[in-house]
NUNU-930458 format. One record per atom (N, C-alpha, C): residue in one letter; atom name; x, y, z. Coordinates in Angstrom, 3 decimals, always signed. Example, Ala and Ser with C-alpha at 12.3 -4.5 7.8 and 13.67 -1.06 7.14 Angstrom:
BEGIN
<rest A&atom N&X +13.190&Y -5.690&Z +7.800>
<rest A&atom CA&X +12.300&Y -4.500&Z +7.800>
<rest A&atom C&X +13.200&Y -3.300&Z +7.800>
<rest S&atom N&X +12.850&Y -2.250&Z +7.080>
<rest S&atom CA&X +13.670&Y -1.060&Z +7.140>
<rest S&atom C&X +12.900&Y +0.030&Z +7.870>
END
This chain:
BEGIN
<rest M&atom N&X -31.742&Y +28.886&Z -18.037>
<rest M&atom CA&X -31.171&Y +27.926&Z -17.119>
<rest M&atom C&X -32.093&Y +27.831&Z -15.903>
<rest T&atom N&X -32.354&Y +26.625&Z -15.475>
<rest T&atom CA&X -33.190&Y +26.447&Z -14.289>
<rest T&atom C&X -32.333&Y +26.617&Z -13.038>
<rest I&atom N&X -33.003&Y +26.819&Z -11.906>
<rest I&atom CA&X -32.274&Y +26.945&Z -10.642>
<rest I&atom C&X -31.510&Y +25.663&Z -10.350>
<rest N&atom N&X -32.113&Y +24.531&Z -10.628>
<rest N&atom CA&X -31.441&Y +23.252&Z -10.396>
<rest N&atom C&X -30.169&Y +23.132&Z -11.246>
<rest E&atom N&X -30.259&Y +23.542&Z -12.513>
<rest E&atom CA&X -29.078&Y +23.516&Z -13.381>
<rest E&atom C&X -28.002&Y +24.472&Z -12.855>
<rest A&atom N&X -28.426&Y +25.648&Z -12.411>
<rest A&atom CA&X -27.468&Y +26.624&Z -11.885>
<rest A&atom C&X -26.774&Y +26.093&Z -10.638>
<rest L&atom N&X -27.541&Y +25.448&Z -9.752>
<rest L&atom CA&X -26.936&Y +24.899&Z -8.537>
<rest L&atom C&X -25.932&Y +23.799&Z -8.863>
<rest S&atom N&X -26.250&Y +22.968&Z -9.844>
<rest S&atom CA&X -25.311&Y +21.927&Z -10.267>
<rest S&atom C&X -24.059&Y +22.546&Z -10.872>
<rest L&atom N&X -24.235&Y +23.567&Z -11.697>
<rest L&atom CA&X -23.106&Y +24.231&Z -12.319>
<rest L&atom C&X -22.251&Y +24.944&Z -11.276>
<rest I&atom N&X -22.886&Y +25.529&Z -10.292>
<rest I&atom CA&X -22.145&Y +26.199&Z -9.217>
<rest I&atom C&X -21.229&Y +25.206&Z -8.516>
<rest K&atom N&X -21.719&Y +24.010&Z -8.268>
<rest K&atom CA&X -20.896&Y +22.985&Z -7.617>
<rest K&atom C&X -19.662&Y +22.661&Z -8.464>
<rest I&atom N&X -19.857&Y +22.508&Z -9.766>
<rest I&atom CA&X -18.755&Y +22.195&Z -10.671>
<rest I&atom C&X -17.763&Y +23.359&Z -10.735>
<rest V&atom N&X -18.277&Y +24.577&Z -10.812>
<rest V&atom CA&X -17.410&Y +25.752&Z -10.894>
<rest V&atom C&X -16.603&Y +25.916&Z -9.606>
<rest R&atom N&X -17.211&Y +25.656&Z -8.461>
<rest R&atom CA&X -16.472&Y +25.749&Z -7.192>
<rest R&atom C&X -15.305&Y +24.754&Z -7.164>
<rest E&atom N&X -15.523&Y +23.534&Z -7.662>
<rest E&atom CA&X -14.454&Y +22.542&Z -7.720>
<rest E&atom C&X -13.342&Y +23.012&Z -8.657>
<rest R&atom N&X -13.729&Y +23.534&Z -9.814>
<rest R&atom CA&X -12.737&Y +24.030&Z -10.786>
<rest R&atom C&X -11.965&Y +25.199&Z -10.209>
<rest L&atom N&X -12.652&Y +26.089&Z -9.505>
<rest L&atom CA&X -12.018&Y +27.241&Z -8.884>
<rest L&atom C&X -10.990&Y +26.794&Z -7.851>
<rest S&atom N&X -11.348&Y +25.801&Z -7.075>
<rest S&atom CA&X -10.425&Y +25.253&Z -6.080>
<rest S&atom C&X -9.183&Y +24.675&Z -6.758>
<rest E&atom N&X -9.381&Y +23.965&Z -7.865>
<rest E&atom CA&X -8.252&Y +23.399&Z -8.605>
<rest E&atom C&X -7.344&Y +24.500&Z -9.152>
<rest L&atom N&X -7.946&Y +25.567&Z -9.691>
<rest L&atom CA&X -7.146&Y +26.651&Z -10.247>
<rest L&atom C&X -6.362&Y +27.396&Z -9.170>
<rest K&atom N&X -6.966&Y +27.592&Z -8.012>
<rest K&atom CA&X -6.253&Y +28.256&Z -6.916>
<rest K&atom C&X -5.085&Y +27.402&Z -6.453>
<rest S&atom N&X -5.289&Y +26.095&Z -6.403>
<rest S&atom CA&X -4.201&Y +25.186&Z -6.048>
<rest S&atom C&X -3.111&Y +25.242&Z -7.105>
<rest L&atom N&X -3.505&Y +25.263&Z -8.354>
<rest L&atom CA&X -2.549&Y +25.350&Z -9.460>
<rest L&atom C&X -1.740&Y +26.633&Z -9.372>
<rest R&atom N&X -2.420&Y +27.726&Z -9.086>
<rest R&atom CA&X -1.757&Y +29.027&Z -9.011>
<rest R&atom C&X -0.696&Y +29.037&Z -7.913>
<rest S&atom N&X -0.978&Y +28.386&Z -6.804>
<rest S&atom CA&X -0.055&Y +28.458&Z -5.681>
<rest S&atom C&X +1.033&Y +27.386&Z -5.679>
<rest S&atom N&X +0.794&Y +26.250&Z -6.322>
<rest S&atom CA&X +1.783&Y +25.187&Z -6.195>
<rest S&atom C&X +2.377&Y +24.681&Z -7.499>
<rest V&atom N&X +1.603&Y +24.489&Z -8.520>
<rest V&atom CA&X +2.085&Y +23.838&Z -9.726>
<rest V&atom C&X +2.298&Y +24.836&Z -10.869>
<rest A&atom N&X +2.180&Y +26.097&Z -10.585>
<rest A&atom CA&X +2.323&Y +27.090&Z -11.640>
<rest A&atom C&X +3.774&Y +27.227&Z -12.092>
<rest T&atom N&X +4.684&Y +26.649&Z -11.336>
<rest T&atom CA&X +6.092&Y +26.702&Z -11.724>
<rest T&atom C&X +6.628&Y +25.301&Z -11.927>
<rest K&atom N&X +7.654&Y +25.228&Z -12.741>
<rest K&atom CA&X +8.293&Y +23.953&Z -13.013>
<rest K&atom C&X +9.748&Y +24.084&Z -12.579>
<rest D&atom N&X +10.191&Y +23.193&Z -11.723>
<rest D&atom CA&X +11.567&Y +23.208&Z -11.246>
<rest D&atom C&X +12.427&Y +22.306&Z -12.125>
<rest I&atom N&X +13.559&Y +22.838&Z -12.559>
<rest I&atom CA&X +14.502&Y +22.074&Z -13.372>
<rest I&atom C&X +15.803&Y +21.978&Z -12.591>
<rest Y&atom N&X +16.225&Y +20.760&Z -12.346>
<rest Y&atom CA&X +17.459&Y +20.525&Z -11.607>
<rest Y&atom C&X +18.577&Y +20.140&Z -12.571>
<rest V&atom N&X +19.691&Y +20.811&Z -12.446>
<rest V&atom CA&X +20.884&Y +20.471&Z -13.218>
<rest V&atom C&X +21.885&Y +19.924&Z -12.213>
<rest Y&atom N&X +22.062&Y +18.608&Z -12.219>
<rest Y&atom CA&X +22.881&Y +17.965&Z -11.201>
<rest Y&atom C&X +24.371&Y +18.243&Z -11.374>
<rest A&atom N&X +24.822&Y +18.468&Z -12.602>
<rest A&atom CA&X +26.248&Y +18.731&Z -12.809>
<rest A&atom C&X +26.653&Y +20.055&Z -12.159>
<rest D&atom N&X +25.784&Y +21.037&Z -12.244>
<rest D&atom CA&X +26.083&Y +22.346&Z -11.654>
<rest D&atom C&X +25.475&Y +22.510&Z -10.268>
<rest R&atom N&X +24.727&Y +21.500&Z -9.830>
<rest R&atom CA&X +23.996&Y +21.574&Z -8.544>
<rest R&atom C&X +23.148&Y +22.852&Z -8.486>
<rest E&atom N&X +22.405&Y +23.037&Z -9.535>
<rest E&atom CA&X +21.626&Y +24.258&Z -9.688>
<rest E&atom C&X +20.165&Y +23.915&Z -9.938>
<rest K&atom N&X +19.304&Y +24.733&Z -9.409>
<rest K&atom CA&X +17.860&Y +24.558&Z -9.612>
<rest K&atom C&X +17.323&Y +25.804&Z -10.295>
<rest T&atom N&X +16.580&Y +25.605&Z -11.367>
<rest T&atom CA&X +15.971&Y +26.707&Z -12.096>
<rest T&atom C&X +14.460&Y +26.558&Z -12.007>
<rest T&atom N&X +13.783&Y +27.641&Z -11.675>
<rest T&atom CA&X +12.324&Y +27.634&Z -11.595>
<rest T&atom C&X +11.775&Y +28.470&Z -12.737>
<rest E&atom N&X +10.932&Y +27.840&Z -13.551>
<rest E&atom CA&X +10.325&Y +28.522&Z -14.683>
<rest E&atom C&X +8.814&Y +28.497&Z -14.528>
<rest P&atom N&X +8.138&Y +29.581&Z -14.919>
<rest P&atom CA&X +6.676&Y +29.552&Z -14.861>
<rest P&atom C&X +6.120&Y +28.555&Z -15.872>
<rest Q&atom N&X +5.189&Y +27.749&Z -15.431>
<rest Q&atom CA&X +4.564&Y +26.765&Z -16.310>
<rest Q&atom C&X +3.306&Y +27.342&Z -16.949>
<rest Y&atom N&X +2.659&Y +28.245&Z -16.232>
<rest Y&atom CA&X +1.452&Y +28.912&Z -16.722>
<rest Y&atom C&X +1.616&Y +30.406&Z -16.527>
<rest D&atom N&X +0.995&Y +31.192&Z -17.387>
<rest D&atom CA&X +0.997&Y +32.638&Z -17.234>
<rest D&atom C&X +0.078&Y +32.988&Z -16.063>
<rest V&atom N&X +0.635&Y +33.618&Z -15.054>
<rest V&atom CA&X -0.113&Y +33.938&Z -13.839>
<rest V&atom C&X -1.310&Y +34.824&Z -14.147>
<rest K&atom N&X -1.160&Y +35.732&Z -15.097>
<rest K&atom CA&X -2.266&Y +36.622&Z -15.456>
<rest K&atom C&X -3.432&Y +35.847&Z -16.053>
<rest V&atom N&X -3.144&Y +34.816&Z -16.831>
<rest V&atom CA&X -4.203&Y +33.998&Z -17.423>
<rest V&atom C&X -4.930&Y +33.208&Z -16.330>
<rest V&atom N&X -4.161&Y +32.630&Z -15.403>
<rest V&atom CA&X -4.772&Y +31.867&Z -14.306>
<rest V&atom C&X -5.624&Y +32.789&Z -13.443>
<rest D&atom N&X -5.089&Y +33.970&Z -13.088>
<rest D&atom CA&X -5.851&Y +34.929&Z -12.282>
<rest D&atom C&X -7.101&Y +35.404&Z -13.007>
<rest S&atom N&X -7.004&Y +35.600&Z -14.313>
<rest S&atom CA&X -8.162&Y +36.027&Z -15.098>
<rest S&atom C&X -9.253&Y +34.961&Z -15.075>
<rest K&atom N&X -8.864&Y +33.701&Z -15.214>
<rest K&atom CA&X -9.838&Y +32.602&Z -15.189>
<rest K&atom C&X -10.477&Y +32.497&Z -13.802>
<rest I&atom N&X -9.681&Y +32.643&Z -12.748>
<rest I&atom CA&X -10.214&Y +32.610&Z -11.382>
<rest I&atom C&X -11.225&Y +33.738&Z -11.189>
<rest A&atom N&X -10.896&Y +34.930&Z -11.656>
<rest A&atom CA&X -11.814&Y +36.067&Z -11.530>
<rest A&atom C&X -13.098&Y +35.823&Z -12.312>
<rest Q&atom N&X -12.981&Y +35.222&Z -13.485>
<rest Q&atom CA&X -14.160&Y +34.910&Z -14.295>
<rest Q&atom C&X -15.074&Y +33.927&Z -13.574>
<rest L&atom N&X -14.496&Y +32.887&Z -12.980>
<rest L&atom CA&X -15.296&Y +31.893&Z -12.257>
<rest L&atom C&X -15.932&Y +32.493&Z -11.007>
<rest E&atom N&X -15.183&Y +33.333&Z -10.284>
<rest E&atom CA&X -15.732&Y +33.971&Z -9.087>
<rest E&atom C&X -16.873&Y +34.924&Z -9.450>
<rest T&atom N&X -16.746&Y +35.613&Z -10.568>
<rest T&atom CA&X -17.817&Y +36.506&Z -11.030>
<rest T&atom C&X -19.071&Y +35.716&Z -11.366>
<rest F&atom N&X -18.890&Y +34.569&Z -12.045>
<rest F&atom CA&X -20.039&Y +33.712&Z -12.343>
<rest F&atom C&X -20.722&Y +33.266&Z -11.060>
<rest L&atom N&X -19.930&Y +32.816&Z -10.074>
<rest L&atom CA&X -20.522&Y +32.356&Z -8.808>
<rest L&atom C&X -21.315&Y +33.472&Z -8.144>
<rest F&atom N&X -20.771&Y +34.679&Z -8.137>
<rest F&atom CA&X -21.470&Y +35.820&Z -7.542>
<rest F&atom C&X -22.793&Y +36.084&Z -8.257>
<rest K&atom N&X -22.758&Y +36.136&Z -9.596>
<rest K&atom CA&X -23.970&Y +36.424&Z -10.362>
<rest K&atom C&X -25.011&Y +35.321&Z -10.216>
<rest A&atom N&X -24.579&Y +34.063&Z -10.271>
<rest A&atom CA&X -25.523&Y +32.948&Z -10.135>
<rest A&atom C&X -26.155&Y +32.949&Z -8.746>
<rest D&atom N&X -25.342&Y +33.178&Z -7.710>
<rest D&atom CA&X -25.863&Y +33.210&Z -6.348>
<rest D&atom C&X -26.868&Y +34.349&Z -6.181>
<rest S&atom N&X -26.556&Y +35.503&Z -6.747>
<rest S&atom CA&X -27.468&Y +36.648&Z -6.660>
<rest S&atom C&X -28.796&Y +36.366&Z -7.355>
<rest K&atom N&X -28.732&Y +35.756&Z -8.544>
<rest K&atom CA&X -29.957&Y +35.448&Z -9.287>
<rest K&atom C&X -30.810&Y +34.411&Z -8.556>
<rest I&atom N&X -30.164&Y +33.415&Z -7.976>
<rest I&atom CA&X -30.910&Y +32.390&Z -7.237>
<rest I&atom C&X -31.585&Y +33.020&Z -6.021>
<rest K&atom N&X -30.872&Y +33.869&Z -5.297>
<rest K&atom CA&X -31.457&Y +34.535&Z -4.128>
<rest K&atom C&X -32.597&Y +35.463&Z -4.546>
<rest Q&atom N&X -32.425&Y +36.140&Z -5.668>
<rest Q&atom CA&X -33.488&Y +37.011&Z -6.172>
<rest Q&atom C&X -34.724&Y +36.191&Z -6.519>
<rest S&atom N&X -34.518&Y +35.047&Z -7.140>
<rest S&atom CA&X -35.637&Y +34.172&Z -7.495>
<rest S&atom C&X -36.308&Y +33.624&Z -6.245>
<rest N&atom N&X -35.506&Y +33.242&Z -5.264>
<rest N&atom CA&X -36.070&Y +32.724&Z -4.011>
<rest N&atom C&X -36.893&Y +33.778&Z -3.278>
<rest A&atom N&X -36.503&Y +35.030&Z -3.406>
<rest A&atom CA&X -37.228&Y +36.107&Z -2.726>
<rest A&atom C&X -38.598&Y +36.344&Z -3.331>
<rest T&atom N&X -38.786&Y +35.967&Z -4.589>
<rest T&atom CA&X -40.068&Y +36.214&Z -5.243>
<rest T&atom C&X -40.917&Y +34.961&Z -5.424>
<rest T&atom N&X -40.340&Y +33.805&Z -5.156>
<rest T&atom CA&X -41.063&Y +32.554&Z -5.346>
<rest T&atom C&X -41.749&Y +32.157&Z -4.039>
<rest K&atom N&X -43.021&Y +31.895&Z -4.124>
<rest K&atom CA&X -43.798&Y +31.475&Z -2.951>
<rest K&atom C&X -43.964&Y +29.960&Z -2.975>
<rest I&atom N&X -43.913&Y +29.354&Z -1.801>
<rest I&atom CA&X -44.164&Y +27.912&Z -1.694>
<rest I&atom C&X -45.248&Y +27.678&Z -0.658>
<rest D&atom N&X -45.981&Y +26.620&Z -0.834>
<rest D&atom CA&X -47.027&Y +26.258&Z +0.119>
<rest D&atom C&X -46.518&Y +25.138&Z +1.018>
<rest I&atom N&X -46.578&Y +25.387&Z +2.313>
<rest I&atom CA&X -46.181&Y +24.376&Z +3.292>
<rest I&atom C&X -47.432&Y +23.996&Z +4.067>
<rest E&atom N&X -47.684&Y +22.712&Z +4.129>
<rest E&atom CA&X -48.907&Y +22.252&Z +4.779>
<rest E&atom C&X -48.794&Y +22.266&Z +6.306>
<rest E&atom N&X -47.583&Y +22.212&Z +6.824>
<rest E&atom CA&X -47.399&Y +22.220&Z +8.276>
<rest E&atom C&X -47.566&Y +23.633&Z +8.823>
<rest R&atom N&X -48.066&Y +23.707&Z +10.025>
<rest R&atom CA&X -48.156&Y +25.005&Z +10.700>
<rest R&atom C&X -46.837&Y +25.255&Z +11.408>
<rest V&atom N&X -46.201&Y +26.345&Z +11.103>
<rest V&atom CA&X -44.898&Y +26.674&Z +11.679>
<rest V&atom C&X -45.002&Y +26.817&Z +13.194>
<rest E&atom N&X -46.124&Y +27.356&Z +13.662>
<rest E&atom CA&X -46.306&Y +27.540&Z +15.117>
<rest E&atom C&X -46.283&Y +26.184&Z +15.827>
<rest D&atom N&X -46.881&Y +25.164&Z +15.217>
<rest D&atom CA&X -46.891&Y +23.837&Z +15.824>
<rest D&atom C&X -45.501&Y +23.225&Z +15.819>
<rest L&atom N&X -44.723&Y +23.470&Z +14.818>
<rest L&atom CA&X -43.378&Y +22.906&Z +14.738>
<rest L&atom C&X -42.441&Y +23.511&Z +15.778>
<rest L&atom N&X -42.659&Y +24.794&Z +16.088>
<rest L&atom CA&X -41.738&Y +25.508&Z +16.976>
<rest L&atom C&X -42.230&Y +25.617&Z +18.403>
<rest E&atom N&X -43.356&Y +25.073&Z +18.712>
<rest E&atom CA&X -43.851&Y +25.199&Z +20.082>
<rest E&atom C&X -43.020&Y +24.334&Z +21.025>
<rest P&atom N&X -42.889&Y +24.757&Z +22.287>
<rest P&atom CA&X -42.098&Y +23.990&Z +23.257>
<rest P&atom C&X -42.777&Y +22.665&Z +23.606>
<rest L&atom N&X -41.975&Y +21.747&Z +24.108>
<rest L&atom CA&X -42.518&Y +20.469&Z +24.563>
<rest L&atom C&X -43.371&Y +20.673&Z +25.787>
<rest K&atom N&X -44.409&Y +19.867&Z +25.929>
<rest K&atom CA&X -45.312&Y +20.003&Z +27.096>
<rest K&atom C&X -45.041&Y +18.908&Z +28.078>
END
């Protein structure tokens, strides 16, 4: 996988992770209203352990991908034609 592919995948995984966290906190249950008895029943719509497991899997991927990209950046050299000293010098 190239760094560019990993960065694109990281963006997609972050969006999916956000959706799953929202699902875990709000839509993981289904409310059933029985109007004759004026009763509300809440049932789990998804197994919380499965949702948490998927969230942990995605977070682990993000950690590993970020670490690999940083490791690659630490060893990759680039040539910059500008002189850094000239860019950072104060105005005269």
